[in-house]
C-alpha atoms as a printed R data frame, in Angstrom:
   type eleno elety resid chain resno       x       y       z
1  ATOM     1    CA   MET     A     1 105.136 110.287  97.186
2  ATOM     2    CA   ALA     A     2 104.010 110.943 100.655
3  ATOM     3    CA   SER     A     3 105.311 113.417 103.007
4  ATOM     4    CA   SER     A     4 106.866 112.514 106.455
5  ATOM     5    CA   SER     A     5 103.705 113.705 107.926
6  ATOM     6    CA   ALA     A     6 101.750 110.874 106.811
7  ATOM     7    CA   TYR     A     7 103.769 108.637 108.986
8  ATOM     8    CA   SER     A     8 104.273 108.566 112.741
9  ATOM     9    CA   CYS     A     9 106.626 107.088 115.255
10 ATOM    10    CA   SER     A    10 103.838 106.617 117.901
11 ATOM    11    CA   THR     A    11 104.021 102.851 116.930
12 ATOM    12    CA   LYS     A    12 106.269 100.485 116.423
13 ATOM    13    CA   LYS     A    13 105.696  98.593 113.355
14 ATOM    14    CA   THR     A    14 106.905  95.245 111.626
15 ATOM    15    CA   CYS     A    15 107.734  94.742 107.911
16 ATOM    16    CA   GLY     A    16 104.397  92.922 107.319
17 ATOM    17    CA   GLN     A    17 102.432  96.137 108.800
18 ATOM    18    CA   MET     A    18 104.490  98.438 106.342
19 ATOM    19    CA   THR     A    19 102.022  99.487 103.812
20 ATOM    20    CA   SER     A    20 104.718 100.799 101.150
21 ATOM    21    CA   CYS     A    21 108.891 100.859 100.805
22 ATOM    22    CA   GLU     A    22 108.989 104.697 101.460
23 ATOM    23    CA   GLU     A    23 106.958 103.980 104.963
24 ATOM    24    CA   ALA     A    24 109.268 101.270 106.175
25 ATOM    25    CA   GLN     A    25 112.476 103.802 105.182
26 ATOM    26    CA   TYR     A    26 110.682 106.247 106.867
27 ATOM    27    CA   HIS     A    27 110.250 104.230 110.075
28 ATOM    28    CA   LEU     A    28 114.007 102.840 110.022
29 ATOM    29    CA   LYS     A    29 115.784 106.680 109.600
30 ATOM    30    CA   GLU     A    30 113.188 108.868 110.811
31 ATOM    31    CA   CYS     A    31 111.957 106.562 114.161
32 ATOM    32    CA   GLY     A    32 115.245 104.764 114.691
33 ATOM    33    CA   ASN     A    33 113.054 101.427 114.239
34 ATOM    34    CA   GLY     A    34 116.119  99.050 113.216
35 ATOM    35    CA   GLN     A    35 114.299  95.915 113.328
36 ATOM    36    CA   LEU     A    36 113.166  96.857 110.019
37 ATOM    37    CA   ASP     A    37 117.235  96.217 108.397
38 ATOM    38    CA   ARG     A    38 118.003  93.032 109.929
39 ATOM    39    CA   ASP     A    39 120.815  92.441 107.286
40 ATOM    40    CA   ASN     A    40 122.313  96.342 108.465
41 ATOM    41    CA   ASP     A    41 122.380  97.235 104.712
42 ATOM    42    CA   GLY     A    42 120.469 100.201 104.926
43 ATOM    43    CA   VAL     A    43 117.504  99.056 103.022
44 ATOM    44    CA   PRO     A    44 114.742  97.762 105.264
45 ATOM    45    CA   CYS     A    45 112.012  95.118 104.750
46 ATOM    46    CA   GLU     A    46 113.692  93.898 101.983
47 ATOM    47    CA   ALA     A    47 110.445  92.038 100.644
48 ATOM    48    CA   ILE     A    48 108.910  95.452  99.621
49 ATOM    49    CA   CYS     A    49 111.986  97.468  99.248
50 ATOM    50    CA   ASN     A    50 114.095  95.860  96.361
């Protein structure tokens, strides 16, 4: 499991740029990147986090 330090909020990413569900969750929760959770169900990038 990757630690939070492996990810950075310095660049805003899209789901297509995520390498894992963990990374997508980090960007949603820690970076406030709400565009990753289009249906507002708390699950970012449904294509990789299902």
